[in-house]
C-alpha positions, 0 to 999 in steps of 0.5 A, spaced: 700 402 201 695 398 198 688 396 201 685 389 203 678 388 202 675 385 209 668 383 209 663 384 215 656 380 216 651 383 220 644 380 220 646 377 214 648 383 210 654 384 207 659 390 208 666 391 204 671 394 207 678 397 204 683 396 210 689 400 209 693 397 215 697 401 220 698 400 227 696 406 230 689 409 232 683 407 228 679 411 223 673 409 220 671 412 213 664 413 212 661 415 205 655 419 203 649 417 200 650 414 193 657 414 195 663 409 196 669 407 200 673 409 194 672 416 195 676 416 201 683 413 198 687 419 198 685 421 205 687 414 207 693 413 204 695 420 208 693 417 214 695 410 214 702 410 216 700 413 222 693 410 224 690 404 222 685 406 216 678 403 214 673 405 209 667 402 209 662 400 203 655 402 207 649 397 206 646 398 199 652 402 196 659 400 193 661 392 194 656 391 200 649 388 200 645 392 194 638 390 197 639 390 204 632 389 207 633 394 213 636 401 210 634 405 217 638 410 221 639 405 226 641 399 221 647 403 219 649 405 226 649 397 227 653 396 222 658 401 224 659 398 230 659 391 227 665 393 223 669 396 229 668 389 233 669 385 228 676 389 225 678 390 233 678 397 232 677 399 239 674 407 240 675 409 233 675 416 230 669 416 225 669 421 219 664 421 215 661 425 209 654 428 209 649 421 210 656 418 213 657 424 217 650 423 220 651 416 221 657 417 225 653 422 229 648 417 231 653 412 232 657 416 237 650 418 241 648 411 241 655 408 243 658 414 247 663 409 250 665 406 243 667 412 239 673 416 240 672 422 236 668 425 231 669 429 224 663 431 220 664 433 214 657 437 211 653 433 216 649 436 222 643 434 226 638 437 221 631 438 221 625 435 218 625 435 210 620 432 207 621 433 200 628 430 201 626 423 198 623 426 192 629 431 191 633 425 191 629 421 187 629 425 182 636 427 181 638 420 181 632 419 175 635 424 172 641 419 170 642 418 163 644 411 165 648 407 163 653 412 161 657 410 154 664 411 158 666 413 165 669 420 162 662 421 160 659 419 167 664 424 170 662 430 166 654 429 167 656 428 175 659 435 175 666 434 171 673 436 175 675 432 181 667 431 183 665 428 177 671 424 177 670 421 184 662 419 183 664 416 177 669 412 180 663 408 184 660 406 177 661 398 175 662 397 168 657 392 165 657 390 157 652 396 155 656 401 159 657 404 166 651 403 171 651 405 179 652 401 184 646 402 188 639 401 187 635 408 187 629 406 191 634 404 197 637 410 197 631 413 197 629 409 203 635 411 206 633 418 207 626 417 210 628 418 217 631 425 215 625 427 212 621 426 218 625 428 224 631 432 227 636 429 230 638 434 235 636 430 241 642 425 239 646 431 238 646 433 244 648 426 247 655 427 244 661 427 249 666 426 244 671 431 242 668 433 235 670 437 229 665 439 224 668 441 217 663 445 212 663 447 205 663 455 204 656 453 199 654 447 203 648 444 205 648 446 213 645 453 215 650 457 218 644 458 224 645 450 224 653 450 225 651 455 230 647 451 234 652 445 234 657 449 236 652 452 242 650 445 244 657 441 243 662 444 249 668 439 245 666 441 238 670 445 233 668 448 227 671 450 221 669 452 213 673 451 207 673 456 202 671 455 194 667 449 196 661 445 196 657 439 199 663 435 196 668 438 199 672 432 200 673 431 192 673 439 191 679 441 196 681 434 199 689 437 201 684 442 206 680 437 209 686 432 209 690 437 213 684 438 217 683 431 219 691 430 220 691 436 225 685 434 229 687 427 230 694 430 232 691 434 238 688 428 240 694 424 241 
């Protein structure tokens, strides 16, 4: 099944979605920081025969507005609500990885009546992390752009399925392959996460939630335990042999977990 490009505009900011169609329960897929909607293609193909699946290029990413003036957590949340509203996605299940999962969590906390369920992939309330913007900025500064080929980019970005997934988000120009995002926009998108945790928001989650963690990810075991303790409708699982980009490393395991979770909701 092929996807259709859909544009959603909120407060003058363009978001671009891959609408995979389907007539079942809506599922919205949210990528992580510096990611792109195409990371979810394999999952979307699996789900779309039964569910209405939409993957979003979020503000500052991919084909969306590259230099939005507002990169606050509230702006990302409002974008999800706009996508759901303009595409008539009633009480969608939000599936997000990393910062996309964080956005999904905040959306459910702020708009409990508009979100049906959550799948958080390597995402949680976290805690203040003052080093995060500098760490991400330094990592992005290390990219030897432009990459001469997409294969060279994939090799630099980790190789294998992870590198290929990241490289798929690049765009080709006359002088090589470039990211489809602005470095400062990415750093700015983490500003609030650097200053505070989001445990109060996690405490307001009322919908069924699946937390999917990597064996060697960024969510400490203690944080995962606290999430389960505070969330009575929360399930958690860990996928062996994976890191933070588990959706690219072991997609089949994640796809099965999401499929089973959605089936149980029905």
